[in-house]
VOGU-3710 file (C-alpha; in Angstrom, 3 decimals, decimal comma):
1> mgrlvpctks> -42,675/18,388/-103,329  -40,677/21,309/-101,862  -43,788/22,629/-100,133  -44,434/19,313/-98,337  -41,105/19,171/-96,449  -41,954/21,758/-93,769  -45,253/20,015/-93,128  -43,510/16,677/-92,705  -41,035/18,186/-90,267  -43,821/19,826/-88,308
11> fsllllacfl> -45,761/16,602/-88,180  -42,653/14,679/-86,961  -41,994/17,220/-84,226  -45,635/16,982/-83,165  -45,423/13,181/-82,935  -42,169/13,427/-80,894  -43,747/15,888/-78,490  -46,775/13,640/-78,016  -44,513/10,629/-77,392  -42,457/12,464/-74,789
21> alaapsvsar> -45,582/13,733/-73,089  -46,970/10,214/-72,890  -43,623/8,691/-71,801  -42,892/11,206/-68,990  -45,544/9,911/-66,584  -44,391/6,362/-67,302  -40,737/7,193/-66,423  -41,827/9,067/-63,299  -44,056/6,204/-62,210  -41,278/3,696/-62,833
31> aasnkaarit> -38,842/5,766/-60,724  -41,377/5,984/-57,926  -41,962/2,246/-58,122  -38,212/1,574/-57,975  -37,832/3,804/-54,920  -40,706/2,075/-53,173  -39,023/-1,267/-53,826  -35,810/0,064/-52,244  -37,517/1,055/-49,014  -36,501/-2,023/-47,095
41> pvvtavaava> -37,309/-2,740/-43,422  -33,816/-1,453/-42,572  -34,522/1,889/-44,258  -37,858/2,179/-42,451  -36,322/1,325/-39,074  -33,495/3,848/-39,507  -35,956/6,579/-40,500  -37,942/5,902/-37,324  -35,027/5,907/-34,864  -32,330/8,163/-36,345
51> pavvnitaak> -33,990/11,484/-35,353  -33,724/10,390/-31,700  -30,018/9,468/-31,908  -27,588/12,099/-30,617  -23,852/12,571/-30,957  -22,340/13,289/-27,548  -19,243/15,338/-26,789  -17,897/15,384/-23,226  -15,105/17,856/-22,454  -12,895/17,846/-19,382
61> tvqrrpnmgp> -9,889/19,889/-18,329  -6,657/18,068/-17,499  -3,251/19,289/-16,395  -0,189/18,293/-18,374  3,470/19,014/-17,813  5,377/19,850/-20,993  8,512/17,933/-21,933  11,212/20,498/-21,253  14,093/18,333/-22,429  17,134/17,086/-20,515
71> ffdeeffrqf> 18,634/20,567/-20,044  15,733/21,767/-17,864  15,682/18,505/-15,898  18,650/19,600/-13,828  18,195/20,264/-10,117  18,627/24,025/-10,533  15,591/24,325/-12,836  13,450/21,743/-11,007  13,499/23,876/-7,855  11,748/26,639/-9,786
81> mgpggvprqe> 9,516/24,734/-12,185  9,133/21,344/-10,518  9,631/18,039/-12,332  8,537/18,294/-15,937  8,108/22,073/-15,978  5,101/24,272/-15,253  1,820/22,356/-15,726  -0,637/23,688/-18,254  -4,329/23,046/-18,657  -5,660/21,241/-21,682
91> tqeslgsgvi> -9,172/20,335/-22,744  -9,827/16,734/-23,672  -12,942/15,677/-25,559  -14,466/12,237/-25,780  -16,958/11,273/-28,466  -19,882/8,928/-28,137  -23,517/8,414/-28,937  -26,836/8,292/-27,162  -30,533/7,866/-27,782  -33,434/9,991/-26,575
101> idgkaglvlt> -35,788/7,763/-24,558  -38,130/10,503/-23,295  -38,602/13,426/-25,672  -40,800/15,444/-23,342  -38,370/15,243/-20,421  -35,310/15,383/-22,691  -33,784/12,186/-21,263  -30,918/10,546/-23,131  -29,590/7,039/-22,503  -25,873/6,457/-23,090
111> nahviaggav> -22,822/4,678/-21,637  -21,226/5,840/-18,391  -17,749/5,702/-19,927  -18,804/8,124/-22,676  -19,341/10,999/-20,235  -16,969/9,951/-17,423  -15,226/13,026/-16,019  -16,939/15,364/-18,478  -17,438/18,882/-17,106  -19,208/20,146/-20,237
121> ikarlqdgre> -21,483/17,748/-22,131  -23,238/18,568/-25,396  -25,514/16,564/-27,656  -26,084/17,131/-31,376  -29,300/15,930/-33,016  -29,756/14,733/-36,574  -31,433/18,049/-37,480  -28,239/19,909/-36,531  -29,325/21,329/-33,177  -26,701/21,245/-30,429
131> ldaalvgada> -28,065/21,161/-26,877  -26,482/21,334/-23,436  -26,727/18,129/-21,432  -26,680/17,655/-17,647  -25,875/14,378/-15,920  -28,880/12,851/-14,133  -27,012/9,780/-12,908  -24,483/7,154/-13,961  -23,394/3,715/-12,851  -19,980/2,462/-13,958
141> dfdvavlrls> -20,764/-1,145/-13,014  -23,565/-1,261/-15,597  -21,869/1,295/-17,885  -25,164/3,185/-18,094  -25,730/6,937/-17,806  -28,746/9,217/-18,158  -28,505/12,806/-19,413  -31,099/15,575/-19,486  -31,122/17,923/-22,489  -32,094/21,559/-22,045
151> gggnlpqaam> -33,682/24,023/-24,429  -34,864/21,520/-27,013  -38,600/21,562/-26,419  -40,504/18,395/-27,244  -37,811/16,206/-28,784  -38,100/13,055/-30,912  -37,801/9,813/-28,973  -37,109/6,217/-29,944  -39,488/3,351/-29,319  -38,275/0,790/-26,793
161> gdsgdimige> -38,376/-2,908/-27,678  -38,229/-6,066/-25,580  -34,736/-7,563/-25,308  -36,268/-10,676/-23,769  -37,820/-11,455/-27,158  -34,611/-11,328/-29,223  -34,116/-14,057/-31,844  -30,665/-15,363/-32,731  -29,954/-14,453/-36,350  -32,422/-11,576/-36,596
171> tviaignpfg> -31,229/-8,448/-38,366  -30,121/-5,552/-36,174  -28,955/-2,018/-36,888  -26,352/0,062/-35,035  -26,633/3,835/-35,299  -23,963/6,079/-33,846  -21,010/8,408/-34,144  -17,966/6,215/-34,933  -14,748/8,242/-35,205  -16,901/11,386/-35,349
181> yahtvttgvv> -18,854/10,329/-38,466  -22,294/11,413/-37,316  -25,325/9,133/-37,627  -23,483/6,253/-39,237  -25,642/3,191/-39,870  -24,321/-0,376/-39,894  -26,216/-3,646/-40,011  -25,662/-7,215/-38,875  -27,388/-9,955/-36,960  -27,781/-11,010/-33,358
191> savgrslkhe> -24,949/-13,511/-32,953  -25,806/-14,587/-29,395  -27,411/-13,441/-26,166  -26,397/-13,907/-22,539  -22,735/-13,265/-23,307  -20,236/-12,139/-20,681  -17,324/-9,753/-21,169  -14,520/-9,816/-18,640  -12,767/-6,616/-17,649  -10,285/-5,529/-15,017
201> ggayadliqt> -12,902/-4,994/-12,320  -14,911/-8,153/-12,977  -17,286/-8,981/-15,808  -20,291/-7,562/-17,633  -22,930/-10,270/-17,869  -25,996/-10,938/-20,008  -24,867/-8,965/-23,066  -26,132/-9,115/-26,656  -23,455/-10,148/-29,153  -23,706/-8,815/-32,701
211> daainpgnsg> -21,589/-8,632/-35,839  -22,954/-5,190/-36,736  -19,916/-2,923/-36,940  -19,370/-1,122/-33,622  -16,413/1,260/-33,525  -15,082/3,897/-31,099  -17,756/6,582/-30,960  -20,612/4,086/-31,360  -20,680/3,577/-27,591  -24,034/4,573/-26,134
221> gplvnlagev> -25,860/4,419/-29,442  -28,909/2,209/-30,029  -29,029/-1,323/-31,361  -32,302/-1,465/-33,295  -34,478/-4,278/-34,658  -36,378/-4,221/-37,953  -39,507/-3,010/-36,166  -37,687/0,253/-35,417  -37,369/-0,537/-31,705  -34,300/-0,116/-29,503
231> igidmaiqag> -33,325/-3,528/-28,101  -29,854/-2,681/-26,812  -27,272/0,006/-26,109  -24,001/-0,457/-27,997  -21,183/-0,824/-25,525  -17,931/-2,454/-26,594  -16,062/-4,586/-29,082  -13,855/-7,603/-28,517  -10,275/-6,357/-28,716  -8,320/-7,931/-31,564
241> aegigfaipi> -11,391/-9,397/-33,237  -13,642/-8,404/-36,125  -17,404/-8,706/-36,122  -17,720/-9,225/-32,378  -19,541/-6,373/-30,655  -21,631/-6,200/-27,513  -24,695/-4,297/-26,374  -26,510/-3,929/-23,056  -30,018/-5,430/-23,283  -32,587/-2,636/-23,208
251> nkarrvvaql> -34,674/-4,358/-20,506  -31,722/-4,218/-18,113  -30,831/-0,666/-19,180  -34,384/0,512/-18,490  -34,313/-0,934/-14,961  -31,069/0,930/-14,311  -32,452/4,144/-15,842  -35,523/4,018/-13,597  -33,321/3,926/-10,491  -30,941/6,615/-11,748
261> veggrvtpaw> -33,811/8,987/-12,560  -35,513/8,330/-9,240  -32,532/8,512/-6,907  -29,377/9,150/-8,904  -27,887/5,729/-8,070  -28,574/2,025/-8,527  -29,518/-0,127/-5,546  -26,925/-2,912/-5,206  -28,200/-6,459/-5,697  -27,095/-9,390/-3,568
271> lglsgqdvdv> -27,838/-13,055/-3,041  -26,686/-13,373/0,563  -23,546/-15,394/-0,173  -20,030/-15,163/1,218  -17,276/-17,201/-0,316  -13,639/-17,704/-1,135  -11,454/-18,594/-4,086  -10,907/-22,243/-4,945  -7,432/-23,649/-4,253  -5,787/-26,654/-5,897
281> raaryfglrr> -6,963/-29,109/-3,232  -10,594/-27,962/-3,481  -10,399/-28,137/-7,283  -9,318/-31,776/-7,053  -12,182/-32,514/-4,645  -14,713/-31,143/-7,133  -13,048/-32,890/-10,066  -11,942/-29,657/-11,759  -8,972/-29,479/-14,108  -7,978/-26,146/-12,588
291> pkgmlvteva> -9,091/-23,911/-9,701  -12,086/-21,813/-10,671  -15,396/-20,553/-9,311  -16,317/-19,396/-5,812  -16,643/-21,750/-2,858  -19,597/-20,749/-0,650  -18,609/-20,313/3,012  -21,712/-18,576/4,404  -25,352/-18,147/3,416  -27,317/-15,385/5,124
301> qgspadkagi> -30,507/-16,649/6,699  -33,625/-15,639/4,783  -31,572/-14,372/1,821  -32,401/-15,211/-1,823  -29,613/-17,811/-1,859  -30,950/-19,397/1,329  -34,455/-19,596/-0,125  -33,052/-21,126/-3,325  -31,416/-23,928/-1,347  -27,766/-22,956/-1,756
311> kpgdlilavg> -25,600/-24,232/1,095  -22,082/-23,660/2,493  -19,717/-25,960/0,624  -21,443/-25,469/-2,720  -19,270/-24,322/-5,609  -20,588/-21,509/-7,825  -19,159/-22,036/-11,312  -21,146/-19,497/-13,331  -23,588/-16,614/-12,905  -25,996/-15,810/-15,703
321> gaelddkgqy> -23,923/-17,743/-18,216  -20,667/-16,017/-17,226  -18,101/-18,534/-16,012  -16,257/-17,525/-12,849  -12,521/-17,759/-12,351  -12,682/-16,412/-8,800  -14,830/-14,583/-6,257  -13,883/-11,249/-7,832  -15,756/-12,212/-10,972  -18,713/-13,352/-8,878
331> rgalatstvg> -18,765/-9,910/-7,296  -18,548/-8,298/-10,742  -21,409/-10,408/-12,090  -23,621/-9,368/-9,159  -22,610/-5,738/-9,637  -24,161/-5,830/-13,129  -27,387/-7,501/-11,999  -30,504/-5,625/-10,973  -32,853/-6,313/-8,088  -35,492/-8,869/-9,047
341> ealtltvrrg> -33,692/-9,949/-12,235  -33,677/-13,739/-12,385  -30,158/-15,183/-12,474  -29,194/-18,736/-13,302  -26,362/-20,070/-11,151  -24,338/-23,110/-12,157  -23,714/-24,887/-8,838  -21,665/-27,999/-8,118  -22,440/-29,925/-4,925  -20,015/-32,818/-4,619
351> eqeqkisvap> -20,078/-34,481/-8,033  -23,546/-33,180/-8,928  -23,894/-30,049/-11,085  -27,184/-28,187/-11,304  -28,749/-24,942/-12,485  -30,452/-22,861/-9,814  -32,584/-19,808/-10,586  -32,479/-17,039/-8,008  -33,545/-13,376/-8,021  -31,237/-10,903/-6,204
361> aafgereaag> -32,652/-8,764/-3,406  -31,783/-5,171/-2,586  -28,666/-4,658/-0,502  -29,683/-1,777/1,732  -28,870/-0,246/5,088  -30,225/-3,182/7,085  -28,220/-5,726/5,100  -25,067/-3,592/5,430  -25,461/-3,293/9,202  -26,069/-7,037/9,573
371> laasrwgisv> -23,114/-8,018/7,406  -20,741/-5,551/9,102  -21,744/-7,005/12,464  -21,465/-10,664/11,441  -18,383/-10,453/9,187  -16,360/-7,652/10,785  -17,808/-7,444/14,288  -18,685/-3,753/14,342  -21,776/-1,632/14,761  -21,712/1,998/13,673
381> sfgravsvss> -23,632/5,219/14,152  -24,119/8,115/11,760  -23,872/11,817/12,407  -21,255/14,203/11,155  -19,132/11,104/10,553  -19,373/7,310/10,574  -18,404/6,279/14,108  -17,869/2,881/15,720  -20,509/2,326/18,399  -19,587/-1,241/19,476
391> vrpgspaarl> -17,041/-3,968/18,760  -17,687/-7,695/19,249  -14,957/-9,370/21,295  -12,754/-11,719/19,269  -13,991/-10,291/15,937  -11,754/-9,022/13,084  -12,458/-5,462/14,236  -11,451/-6,339/17,816  -8,215/-7,979/16,653  -7,456/-4,840/14,661
401> glapgdvlvq> -7,898/-2,756/17,822  -10,979/-0,774/16,844  -12,856/0,740/19,756  -16,124/2,617/20,302  -15,693/6,253/19,356  -13,286/5,599/16,485  -14,244/7,402/13,284  -14,221/5,320/10,105  -12,803/7,522/7,360  -12,365/4,924/4,630
411> iggeklgsqa> -13,016/1,207/4,076  -11,136/-0,289/1,166  -11,279/2,298/-1,591  -14,569/3,796/-0,380  -14,457/7,104/1,488  -17,115/7,412/4,190  -19,270/10,419/4,935  -22,789/9,083/5,128  -24,839/5,963/5,708  -25,106/5,464/1,950
421> dftravyvnr> -21,297/5,510/1,704  -21,032/2,923/4,489  -23,598/0,684/2,774  -21,639/0,775/-0,488  -18,342/0,157/1,343  -19,738/-2,968/2,992  -21,175/-4,170/-0,313  -17,938/-3,660/-2,253  -15,706/-5,219/0,426  -18,057/-7,954/1,656
431> lnrtilvmie> -16,012/-10,804/0,146  -12,526/-9,449/0,861  -10,354/-11,320/3,340  -8,052/-8,334/3,873  -9,443/-4,802/4,037  -7,476/-1,569/4,349  -9,243/0,670/6,869  -8,513/4,318/7,682  -9,631/5,451/11,124  -9,434/8,697/13,051
441> rggrgyyakm> -8,727/8,628/16,772  -7,855/11,610/18,904  -7,581/13,889/15,919  -5,019/11,687/14,168  -5,510/9,367/11,196  -4,290/5,789/10,953  -4,259/3,133/8,241  -4,540/-0,520/9,244  -5,284/-3,847/7,547  -8,198/-5,852/8,893
451> gve> -8,016/-9,589/8,290  -11,344/-11,381/7,840  -11,524/-15,144/8,261
//
């Protein structure tokens, strides 16, 4: 019996080895099967887009005065160091995200506020490469900017989707650089489309609302659908709220990008309307609980508004779903609309309220010249400066005292040096009833307020 023990042990070890050999492929196959089951549409979409997402750093130099304390605030020291002491230079960095939309050309789409004021811009890819970025163009009204990367060769690029085909409730993915955590992925759904977001200068219109987590640093990153397509550019969150984020529809962003790449700026869109704020008496006439909207006072002949049947006396209550409190918000809504993009206006005529679809036209040099002549009563010429060539008697410009030969240095907040500057100045100030104008006459500069009826 003693001689049989080793044989039994050997036979047992042989059986164990055979079992393990047979079981190993089964375990490996089961692990592979489990992994395949975990590859969800979200995982697939992230894998497709993430290589084209970049983390953006924009650095700018600012001057700061150190706090010298009350002792050095005395007159004796201020005469040597000035108020607050000797200024020193500091470098500030802002963090954001972007997405490569053209790998061959190295074009990156991001938000304008991400790179605003940045003297040195760099972009880091998922593979760890850090590339220099140059600004191609930016538009603060749309909050869209285009960068060009250098030295990266043929880069990965994301597929563009169709934001006009978005479904409420569909799953979306935000990829970005929140708080510096590179390539962070969050998921949610499309909560709504056509949202508006009011800000100090007006309102952003036609935004995508999502509950996918969007935090500081996500700005400029892509909002992606389950097909791995970019349908929006993450932009902002609702202050004081959770689960309410906004993105610029990719169809609108692409129209802006095309203009920025071609000419470095976006052609302003207009409908051909002039108007004023609604007072209490007008609100009562229209049956409103409070003054709101813009009351149309003029409609330019042959303009999109004229062709759509809008008339003086109509009340514009909303543009593209964004309700208007005043004419400033109307101006802001138009500032974030592109030429040819169909807008739905909510118009009240007497007691009747209706929806009118109208597509903005380009506001160019001809429109600026016509509006300046009709609204302000001036014609101008362009050379080394923007000069007044004629003034219509009895016009706002005539009442101000403008005369042929005067040089227009600034209109409103817009400094003038070219015809393009003048066109923008007219566009920005076209609805204002009081405009601060700086003129040069006889080598001296003057500020004056021009009242427009």
